[in-house]
Structures are given as C-alpha cells and as structure tokens.
N, C-alpha and C positions, 0 to 999 in steps of 0.2 A: 141112778147115776150113769151118765153116758160113758161109754168106752170109746177110746180112740183107736183108729187103725194105724198101726205102726209096723215097720219091718226093717230088718237089717240085711244087707248083703255081705258078701265075704269080706273079712278083715284083711287089709293089706298094710304094709309098712311104707310110709312115705320116705323115699330115699333122700339123701342129702343133696341130690341133684336139683337145686332150686330152678335152674334154667328149664329143666323138663317140666316141673310143676308150673312154672310161669307160662310156658307154652300151653299147658292144659287149661289153665284158668282164663286165658285170653279168648278161648273159643266161645264160652258162655260164661262171662265173668260173674262169679257169685257176688251176692250183696254182703258187704261187711262194713261195720262202723263201730267206733269206740264206745258208743252209747249202748250197743247191743252185745250181749254175752254169747251170741251164736252167729254162725255164718249161714246164709240161705242160698241153696242151689235152686235153680228155676229152669223152666223151658218155655218157649213160646207156645201159645195156645193151651197153656195149662194154668190159667188164672194168674198170669204174670203181672197184669195191670193191678189187680186188687192186692196181690202179695207185695208188689213194689210199693204201693201207696201205704200199706200197713207198715212196711219196714221203714219207709221215709218218715212216717208219722212218729214212730218211736225214736228215730234219729233226730227229730226236730227239724226236718228238711222238707216236709210235704208242702207247706205254704210256698216255699221258694220254688219247688218243682212245678206247682200249679200256676205260679205267676211267671214262669219262664217264657220268654219271648220265642216263639217257634221260629226256627230258621229253615224248616222244611215241612213238607206235608207229613202228618202223623199225629200221634197222641202226645200231648205236651209233656206228661211225666216221663214218657220214654225218650223223648228228645233230651230232656234234662238228664236222664240216666246216662245216655250215650255221650252227650256233649259236655256235661259238667261233673256228674257224680263219680263215675268210674275214671274220669280224667283228672280227678283231684291229685295233685302231686303226692307221690308216695303210696297211692291207693293199692296198686298191685303188689308193691313190696310189703306193705302191711298185711295184705290178704295172704300172701305166701307165708309170711312169718307166723300169722295166727293159725293157719292150717298146720304148719310144722310144729307149732306149740300145743296142738291138740285141742283147740277151741271146738266146742260142739258144732256139728253141721246138721242142718235139717233141710228137707225138701218136701214139696207137695207134688204128688204124682196124680195125674188125671186119668180117668177111665180111657184107655186107648181107643175104644170105639167112638166115644163122644168126641175125643180130640181129633180123630181122623176126619170126622165130618166138619168140625170147626176149622181144620186146616183147609179142607176143600172150600169152605165158605170164604176163607181168606183170599181166595182167587177171584172173588166176586165183588170187589169194591166198586160201588156205583160210580165213583169218581174216575174210574179208568177210561170211561168214554170221553170225559173232559180232558184227561191227560193225553189221550191219543189225539184229540182234536187240536190241543194247544201245544203238542210236542213236548210235554213234560216228562222227563225221565223218572222212572220209579222202578225199584227192584221187583215189586210185586207184579207190575205191568209187564216187565221183561220176562218174568217167569210164566205169566199167562200166555204170552206170545210163544214161548218155547213149547208149552203143552199144546197150544192150538196148532202149531206147525207139525208136531208129532202126530196129531189126530187127523188133520186135513191134508197134509202133504205140502202145504204152502202157508203163508201168513195171511189169514183172513182178517176182516175187521174184528176189533176186540170183543164185540158183543156176540160173536158166534158162540153157541152153547158148548159147555163142557159138562157132561153128566158125571154123577158121582162114580159110576162104575168105570167110566173113561179115566177119571182121575186116579182111581185105585190101580187100574191097569198100567197107567204111566208110572206110578210110584213103584209098582212091582218090577218094572223093567229098568228102573234107575238104580244107580249105586247109592245106597242109603247114606254112606259116609260123606258123599258129595252134595247132598240135598241142602237147599236153603233151610235155615233152622226152623221156620214155621212148619215145615213138612218132614223134617228129620225126626228120628225117634227121640223120645225123652231121655232114655238111658244113654249116658256117655261115660267115658273113663272117669269123670269126676265122681260118679257114683261108687267107684271103687276106693275112694278115700276112706281112711279108717274112721269108724265111729259115726258114719252117716245114718241119721234116723229119717225114715221116709213116712210121710203121712198121706193119706188119700185126700186129694183136693176137695172132694165132696164133703169131707169132715171139717173143713176149715173153720166153720162157725163154732165148732166145739174145740178144735185144736188151738186156735189163736188165744182165747181167754185162758185155756189151761197153760199154755206156754207163758203167758203174761204172769199168771199166778206162780208158776214154777220158778221163773227167773226174777220175780218181784219187779215186774215192769208195770207201767201205768196201764190202767184199764181203758182199752180202746173201744168198748162196746157201743158208745154213742157215736163216735167218729166213724166206725166201720160201715155204717149205712152208706157213706159216701165213697167207699173204696172200690165199689164195683165199677167195671168198665161201662162207659155210656154208649158203646158202639154195637151192642148186641141187639139182634132182632128178637121180636116176640116169638115165644114158643107155643105150640099147640099140643094138647094132650091127645088129640085125635090123630094118631100118627101113621098107622101102617099104610093106608092108601096114599097119603101125601109122600111118604118116604119112597114108595115104589115109583112115583112119578119123578122125584128128584134123582133117583138112581138111573132112570132110563132117559130123562130129557134134560135135566140140569136146571139151573137157576137163571133168571133173567137179570142182566146187568141194569136194565132200565126199570127195575121194580120200584114201587112206591115205598115211602118210609114206613107204611103200615103193613108191609109184607110180613107174613107169618110163616115160620119154619116148623117142621116137625121136631119134637124133642127127642133127639137121637141118642141111643145108648146101646149097650150090649144086647139087651133083651129084644130090641127091635130088629137087630141084625142077625141073631142066631138062626142058623139054617139057611141063610141067604148067601148068594155069591159074594156080596159085599163083606159079610162077616167072615167068610172063609179067606178072602184076600187079606183082610186086616189081620186075621190070626197068623197068616204067614209073614206079612210084612213087619208087624210090630210084636213078634213073639217074645222078645226080651222085655219090652214094656209091659206086656200082658202078664208075663211070669212074675215080674216085680210087683205089679199092682195086685195080682191074685195072692201073692205070698203074704200080704199084710194081714196080720191077725189082730183082733180087738184086744187091746190091753189098756191099762190106765197109766197116764203120765204122772209120775210121783216126784 
C-alpha cells in the first residue's frame, strides 16, 4: 500500500477581516467550486496545468476550458482560468466564505530544485524570437529582457544566452516578494491558512485517486492521462554532463522541437554552486517540502 507525503505548517486563525483575506487570495487565486469539497492552492511551475485540468474535470468544466477561444498567447486552459473561471460572478466572495467556514484546503508542492530549473526554462520560450520580430508584448519576454539587461549592461537581442547560474544569481539579487509568480517561491501567506494539507507534487498519481476515494469523487484515472501539460521538453536520464553545460552556457532559443533536457532534481545539484544558491533562495520552500512525512490519507 502506497503512503502519501503530507505535511502541515503552523495553525493560524483566520480573522474576520475578509478584506485582508480577499487581498491574500487575489495574488494566487486558489481553485474552488461547489462540486468539490476542498479548495486547492497552487503555484506556477508546480504542476499547475495538470492540477487545474484535474480540478476542472471534477467541476465538469474541463471540456469548456479546452474549447475556450484563446484571446492571447498561452495555454488554453490557463486563459480560461484567468478570463472565465476565477471571474465568475461571486467567485472570490464564495472562496473567502468557504475558507472562513473551514473547508479543507490542499496543495501540491514541487521539489524546489526541479522547480527552479523549470522556472529557468520558462524564460526560454522559442516564440520569443517571433514576439520580438513582430513587436508582440508578452510578460515573459519583458522579464527576459530585464534579466538580459542585468547581465549584459544593455538590451541585446532576445536570443542572447542566459545560463542557469546567471539566472540563479539574478534571482538571489532580487526581492523575492516582487518576483513574477513563475519565479517567486511556492510558499506564500496562503500556506498559513488553518488546516492546509500539503502533498508532494511527485506523488500526485497516488494522491489524486486517494483524494477521490476519500471525498467520494468520480474516478479520474482514465482521464488523467490527458491532464499533463503538452509543452514540456523531453528529459534525458544521462544528466550530469549536460547539466554542467546548461549551468555554464544556457539554452538556445532557436532549438528544435526534439531538444532534450537533463532531468534536473536535488540529487543532480547537491554540492554544486547551483544547489547552494537554490538552498539559500528557496529555503522556505525546501523546509516545507522536506518536512512532508509519509502517511496514509484516511
């Protein structure tokens, strides 16, 4: 029988100051719907696409999300999330009311080392070259320009390289609270809400069916095969030498669709400058992730 990794952080009492709670949930608006008996906290680069699809599937909204007409560059279900789902009239009011009523809250926390490399790769959208050429505004492109200017002292063409160690040095010199959410820590004040249960993202294939059984939800095992994000690059198990190159040289924006990345995690970074920087930058995320102990969901 598989064990789940789950942990709790300190218990606090939600005050009656709903405007304060409202401000808190607007920063990374949790997922809530009347069809689900729990609220889901999430963070960018932590399985947010697959978690959102799983949540919308249970809410009976996934087909609508996947059919949503994109109004901007990006992943369709996230455009639906931002432009339709959390803008449903009364959504935030209902969310605040459910939190104050003590509805269970869950989150999936990703290995901070793997997430840091995924956040780095978020700066390497192959379409940025086209965006620059066509004058298309994009928040990710703007952030890449910011980092390039910090590295080179001026704004070079978008395809100039950013190495992983350059990226981590930029992160370490930045105010974490002000970072764009794809690069900011996973841990926020939302994690201090009472009764939050945290699961390791890497256990989601075990956690999701256990949650469904625990809360008597429909079995999503067949549908879950289609919940993964389609924009991930292939990973190689032959990692160490490739990772050293990415640390020192960076990733090409003009890469082919068959580009293969190293499968990056804590073990690959231990004892390296990259690992030491991540341990300093994301110490709260690491403490939370490491505090999870295997237990059974009953």
